[in-house]
VMD Tcl script that draws the C-alpha trace (Angstrom):
set ca {
  {3.72 5.54 -10.86}
  {2.97 2.00 -9.75}
  {4.45 0.59 -6.63}
  {3.96 -2.12 -4.12}
  {0.89 -1.40 -1.49}
  {0.30 -4.83 -0.34}
  {0.91 -5.88 3.48}
  {4.37 -4.91 4.82}
  {4.72 -7.36 7.11}
  {3.95 -10.14 4.80}
  {7.07 -9.17 2.86}
  {9.23 -8.74 5.96}
  {8.57 -12.46 7.12}
  {9.05 -13.57 3.53}
  {12.80 -12.20 3.93}
  {12.98 -12.84 7.67}
  {14.26 -9.25 8.00}
  {12.50 -5.90 8.66}
  {13.10 -4.65 5.46}
  {9.98 -2.23 4.99}
  {10.81 -0.47 7.97}
  {9.06 -2.12 11.01}
  {10.29 -5.35 12.18}
  {8.28 -5.76 15.71}
  {6.10 -8.73 14.47}
  {9.25 -10.63 13.26}
  {10.01 -11.07 16.81}
  {6.45 -12.55 17.50}
  {6.11 -14.55 14.35}
  {9.18 -15.20 11.93}
  {7.69 -18.02 10.11}
  {7.10 -17.52 6.20}
  {3.76 -15.92 5.48}
  {0.70 -18.14 4.49}
  {-1.75 -20.45 6.18}
  {0.85 -23.09 6.29}
  {3.74 -21.01 7.14}
  {4.42 -22.32 10.41}
  {4.64 -26.25 9.06}
  {6.22 -25.04 6.12}
  {9.87 -25.95 5.54}
  {12.19 -23.34 4.00}
  {13.39 -24.82 0.63}
  {17.03 -24.99 -0.05}
  {17.04 -22.12 -2.95}
  {19.01 -23.09 -6.15}
  {21.94 -20.28 -7.08}
  {19.60 -18.53 -9.63}
  {17.00 -18.48 -6.37}
  {19.29 -16.81 -4.02}
  {20.23 -14.40 -6.82}
  {16.46 -13.59 -7.51}
  {15.61 -13.30 -3.70}
  {18.45 -10.65 -3.14}
  {17.24 -8.70 -6.04}
  {13.65 -8.68 -4.98}
  {14.94 -7.81 -1.36}
  {16.57 -4.72 -2.85}
  {13.58 -4.00 -4.99}
  {11.09 -4.14 -1.78}
  {13.87 -2.17 0.46}
  {14.01 0.67 -1.86}
  {10.62 0.68 -3.44}
  {11.60 0.29 -6.84}
  {9.59 -1.63 -9.41}
  {11.54 -4.00 -11.96}
  {11.69 -1.66 -14.91}
  {12.91 1.27 -12.94}
  {15.58 -1.36 -11.05}
  {16.75 -2.69 -14.49}
  {17.64 0.68 -15.48}
  {19.35 1.77 -12.48}
  {21.43 -1.35 -12.68}
  {22.50 -0.47 -16.31}
  {23.38 2.92 -15.18}
  {25.66 1.51 -12.42}
  {27.44 -0.81 -14.86}
  {27.79 2.24 -17.12}
  {29.77 3.96 -14.52}
  {33.42 3.82 -13.68}
  {34.26 1.35 -10.36}
  {32.39 -1.79 -8.83}
  {28.86 -2.16 -10.32}
  {27.29 -3.54 -7.22}
  {28.51 -0.65 -5.36}
  {27.60 1.69 -7.82}
  {24.05 0.41 -7.87}
  {23.71 0.74 -3.99}
  {25.14 4.44 -4.55}
  {22.40 5.23 -6.91}
  {19.52 3.91 -4.77}
  {20.87 5.42 -1.73}
  {20.92 8.65 -4.02}
  {17.02 8.42 -5.05}
  {15.28 11.65 -3.78}
  {12.86 9.64 -1.83}
  {15.39 7.82 0.15}
  {17.26 10.85 0.81}
  {14.29 12.46 2.45}
  {14.00 9.54 4.59}
  {17.85 9.32 5.48}
  {17.64 12.98 6.28}
  {14.82 12.26 8.76}
  {12.08 14.28 7.04}
  {10.05 11.17 6.91}
  {9.81 8.12 9.07}
  {9.99 5.84 6.21}
  {10.79 5.46 2.61}
  {6.99 5.07 1.90}
  {5.97 8.44 3.62}
  {9.27 10.21 1.86}
  {7.73 9.02 -1.50}
  {4.37 10.32 -0.84}
  {5.85 13.76 0.60}
  {8.02 14.03 -2.66}
  {4.99 13.43 -4.87}
  {2.90 15.96 -3.18}
  {5.34 18.52 -3.51}
  {6.36 19.29 -0.20}
  {10.33 18.64 -1.08}
  {12.74 21.05 -2.63}
  {15.79 20.42 -4.15}
  {18.15 23.38 -4.41}
  {15.19 25.52 -3.57}
  {13.14 24.20 -6.47}
  {10.18 21.97 -5.89}
  {10.85 18.59 -7.29}
  {7.90 16.02 -6.94}
  {9.82 13.28 -8.80}
  {10.69 10.24 -5.96}
  {13.36 8.65 -8.61}
  {14.94 12.11 -9.06}
  {18.81 11.20 -8.69}
  {20.62 13.60 -5.99}
  {24.03 14.99 -6.72}
  {26.77 15.93 -4.35}
  {26.06 19.51 -3.28}
  {22.37 19.36 -3.77}
  {20.39 20.96 -0.76}
  {16.93 19.38 0.13}
  {14.51 20.70 2.34}
  {10.64 21.46 3.02}
  {9.02 23.91 1.16}
  {8.52 26.98 2.98}
  {4.73 26.35 3.27}
  {5.19 22.84 4.37}
  {7.51 23.84 6.83}
  {4.91 26.06 8.50}
  {2.86 22.91 8.56}
  {3.06 21.71 12.15}
  {1.58 18.03 11.27}
  {4.77 17.89 8.79}
  {7.36 19.66 10.68}
  {6.60 17.73 13.85}
  {7.38 14.62 12.11}
  {10.78 15.79 11.21}
  {13.21 13.92 13.51}
  {16.72 15.00 11.81}
  {19.37 12.89 10.48}
  {20.89 9.75 12.10}
  {24.71 10.52 12.76}
  {26.01 7.52 11.13}
  {24.75 8.74 7.60}
  {28.10 10.61 6.84}
  {27.57 11.30 3.27}
  {24.62 13.81 4.51}
  {24.64 17.02 6.49}
  {21.50 18.23 8.12}
  {20.63 21.79 9.62}
  {18.10 21.85 12.35}
  {17.61 25.46 11.95}
  {16.79 25.61 8.14}
  {15.22 21.97 8.08}
  {17.48 21.44 5.19}
  {19.91 18.72 4.64}
  {22.86 18.45 1.83}
  {23.74 15.52 -0.21}
  {27.65 15.59 0.53}
  {28.79 12.64 -1.66}
  {27.76 9.53 -2.83}
  {28.09 6.92 0.08}
  {30.68 4.28 0.25}
  {29.02 0.72 0.53}
  {30.57 0.14 4.17}
  {28.47 3.21 5.38}
  {25.06 1.98 4.15}
  {23.36 -0.42 6.94}
  {21.27 -2.45 4.40}
  {21.76 -5.98 4.54}
  {22.12 -6.51 0.82}
  {24.49 -8.60 -1.21}
  {24.63 -6.62 -4.24}
  {27.10 -8.92 -5.97}
  {24.29 -11.52 -6.12}
  {22.21 -9.09 -8.02}
  {25.14 -8.19 -10.49}
  {25.62 -12.15 -11.07}
  {21.88 -12.48 -11.76}
  {21.78 -9.83 -14.44}
  {25.13 -11.18 -16.00}
  {23.27 -14.24 -16.99}
}
mol new
graphics top color blue
foreach p $ca { graphics top sphere $p radius 0.5 }
foreach p [lrange $ca 0 end-1] q [lrange $ca 1 end] { graphics top cylinder $p $q radius 0.2 }
display resetview
């Protein structure tokens, strides 16, 4: 599966937000990337430009490429409810994102790698598909052999209390996907309505 492997800080500087996880360089240099970034005036974007930028931000945040992102949007549009909120729910339900939210991995990139390398189980079955969509009630954890690996288990930090759609057991190193999250519970700064408007053109 192809994915973005370029410089992470460059992407964060482009959007002016720590969307790839580490925002420490934004405090030192918040200019746009490139040789002339410091002297470059940020252009006033057109309506289409604003919508496209928001879609790109969501794609980089969750590590999804265009084709898969479009399929996720189409699935969100088919479901009952607000399409934009459904889109965020589906992106949050991805297995790699859930592993990251549970604190099993320090970033979405490392969570994706853990899933691909067969360290993660869903309902006690090994799943190596990062885009696997978790369902309410699914139990996500480390494979027994992986849990015994100190390099992996030492990196587990546990779930942040604000992610109330997930439940975490420190003893078993397993978490439960309790329900799809409500939009106000998801901390990502994404204006999903702009993405809906872009795809509605």
